[in-house]
C-alpha positions, -999 to +999 in steps of 0.1 A: +469-806+896+497-825+880+534-814+883+565-824+866+580-822+830+558-821+800+560-846+773+565-834+738+534-843+718+535-863+684+525-830+665+554-810+681+578-836+671+565-838+635+568-799+633+603-800+643+614-828+618+596-810+589+614-777+596+646-797+595+638-813+562+629-780+548+662-765+561+683-793+544+665-788+510+671-752+511+708-756+519+712-781+491+695-759+468+718-730+477+749-753+473+738-764+440+764-748+415+746-759+384+715-737+391+708-716+361+687-685+368+675-670+333+686-650+303+695-616+315+693-604+279+670-603+262+641-600+283+609-620+278+587-604+249+611-576+241+605-558+207+634-557+185+635-540+151+647-560+122+683-552+114+691-547+151+716-568+169+707-582+203+729-594+230+725-630+244+737-631+278+729-657+305+724-651+344+740-680+359+745-690+396+779-679+408+810-701+403+791-725+377+817-744+356+802-751+322+816-769+293+795-752+266+764-730+256+747-735+225+723-709+213+692-714+190+666-694+173+635-712+165+655-744+169+683-736+146+717-732+161+732-698+157+764-698+180+783-719+203+805-709+234+825-722+262+822-692+284+794-671+298+805-641+276+776-627+256+767-636+222+756-612+195+725-623+175+721-605+143+685-602+132+688-588+098+679-622+079+652-634+105+617-635+098+593-611+115+571-618+146+575-641+177+610-660+176+618-684+204+656-681+217+670-710+235+702-718+254+714-752+260+740-753+288+761-783+292+780-792+325+793-827+321+766-849+319+740-823+327+722-801+301+699-774+311+676-758+286+664-721+290+639-702+268+627-668+262+611-651+232+614-618+213+589-601+190+608-589+158+592-559+141+601-536+115+604-496+114+603-496+075+575-473+061+561-491+031+567-472-004+535-457-016+531-469-052+512-453-081+492-469-108+474-462-139+444-480-154+452-495-188+418-511-198+384-517-181+363-548-186+329-558-172+324-578-140+295-599-128+278-578-100+264-610-084+300-623-078+312-619-042+347-623-052+369-643-029+396-656-053+410-645-086+437-656-109+448-658-145+446-692-160+453-700-197+438-666-211+409-666-188+401-657-151+396-684-123+371-669-099+357-682-068+330-665-050+315-666-015+282-663+006+261-692+016+241-703-013+258-683-040+295-697-036+310-708-071+340-720-088+341-705-123+361-696-153+354-663-168+361-646-201+381-614-194+367-592-222+329-599-217+329-610-181+308-640-191+311-672-172+325-700-193+322-727-168+311-732-132+303-753-103+283-745-073+290-753-036+266-767-014+247-740+004+262-748+039+295-738+025+308-702+023+334-702-006+367-683-002+402-683-022+411-706-051+442-715-071+451-739-098+482-761-092+490-785-122+457-802-132+441-795-100+420-765-084+419-761-045+394-739-031+389-730+005+357-725+028+354-696+054+348-712+088+339-747+077+375-759+082+374-777+050+392-772+015+379-788-017+401-801-045+387-800-081+397-813-114+410-784-133+392-793-165+359-807-156+354-790-121+346-824-108+352-826-072+380-852-063+391-845-029+388-825+004+413-817+030+409-804+066+425-772+081+453-777+108+464-750+131+450-722+109+418-704+122+399-698+089+401-699+050+407-667+032+430-662+003+452-686-018+482-684-043+511-704-053+547-696-053+561-726-074+567-745-043+543-738-014+507-730-014+502-696+003+471-693+023+457-664+046+433-669+075+421-634+082+449-626+107+486-613+098+497-648+091+505-663+056+503-701+060+529-721+038+513-753+027+525-785+011+514-784-026+511-823-025+492-832+007+478-798+018+495-799+053+505-767+069+543-765+074+548-730+087+537-695+084+551-660+078+538-631+100+533-599+082+543-563+099+546-528+087+561-501+109+529-498+130+529-535+139+510-564+127+491-562+092+457-580+100+428-593+077+451-603+048+427-616+023+431-627-013+466-633-025+488-632-055+524-643-060+542-618-086+578-616-093+589-631-059+566-608-038+533-614-022+505-592-030+475-592-007+442-574-003+434-562+033+399-568+040+376-537+047+401-516+027+409-508-008+445-512-002+471-539-017+502-545+006+533-560-013+551-584+012+585-597+013+581-635+016+613-641+033+607-620+065+570-606+062+579-570+060+555-548+039+578-532+014+551-513-005+513-506-007+488-495-035+459-474-025+431-482-051+403-461-037+398-443-068+387-475-084+356-481-059+324-478-075+308-446-070+272-445-060+268-481-071+259-498-040+224-493-024+230-494+011+259-484+033+263-520+045+268-531+010+293-504+004+313-510+033+316-549+027+318-550-011+355-538-009+384-543-032+392-580-034+408-600-062+442-597-078+453-617-109+486-616-127+494-626-163+530-636-159+535-639-195+517-607-206+527-589-176+492-579-171+479-571-136+441-574-129+420-562-098+385-561-089+362-561-060+333-579-045+301-574-065+319-546-084+306-539-119+341-538-135+374-555-136+406-533-142+436-539-158+462-517-141+499-507-144+521-499-114+544-470-120+581-478-115 
């Protein structure tokens, strides 16, 4: 048996050195006066009603000496301060949906960036609008209507379903097709809109839009989708192309190159309004069909709030469709506005009639 003092092993020495390094790092972190913890207000994911004010407040390490704090919402500066006092964010003019809130804290040459987000919602209940039928016209019952607009005294209609998708001009009074072009059977046609001397038309899940000459219907181009999920409805507000994708988003597209440059998120008092479909821009508001309903919602394009809605259930064809599946799918879809004549037309997928309606004031 061996007696005498034990020599420390290499592993024992290494363990002690490691502990010492960790202790030094921990003490250095504790002494770092520039450390920023987080937003103390608002909390991540807070739901805020449009019009409510929010207190922006940072939770900082004690004794931090800062030069300035700049606050941003979605990248736009809304306030700047030289103290840790809270700043009031007014939401009345913000768009609904997810908003990124950022604080950039400057301490000498050091800048720290802190992010949080809120969900801006609305508690406004949409006004229920009444209407009356002014005139009734025939509508092609083979037309699975996806897009509808008024163009120079006639209707521009785009239809869906693989093998049946078309772009067409239609005579309003007779319902007869005046001019048409067929999409290849691999494409499921969706919304359409005329801008200048061109017509653009969407496909559903093929991630491709078509560009046609408005007079000849000759295809003169295509464009891909970017961030949006699918192609549904189209309209034009005079500056941006408005496009729905089956969610609560209305995308804003550049009218020259068809690039997506942002979106509006649509909400009512119950939350997001999903399945937005065919669109029409009327007197500064967006009118949208809601898929699988017989309802049109009227949206404020500045913030995405649903201000009013129209229930057109009374116009649904009675005992017309042969199966329950046909009745469930061939819902209201198609809104066309004659701006000069102040006439509003609506129809549905494979409906036998087109209606001119007037909304009660």
